[in-house]
Steps between C-alpha positions, in 0.01 A plus 500: 500500500503239226199670339703820475782330308255332262407846371707549186525880536637471856743226401630699202535808718702311759724348233560847352585649839728206582693530175529876539649468849734221383639699206529816710714306749720373217548855370593624848747214540663577165531869586649410837754262344592751230567765763754277676679378189837606644649587838430874470131452423331681214752721324461746220546316171728763335755540782774327303493729194 
């Protein structure tokens, strides 16, 4: 197993996949929090005009 992680191509690939999953989770969290910004949930932005 240690031999596998010594390979630079494998290590770079795992780092890339890890960062991609991490940032995807952050984007999902931000979308989720934006949707519940008020009690009613996501509302149409021009309702008050």
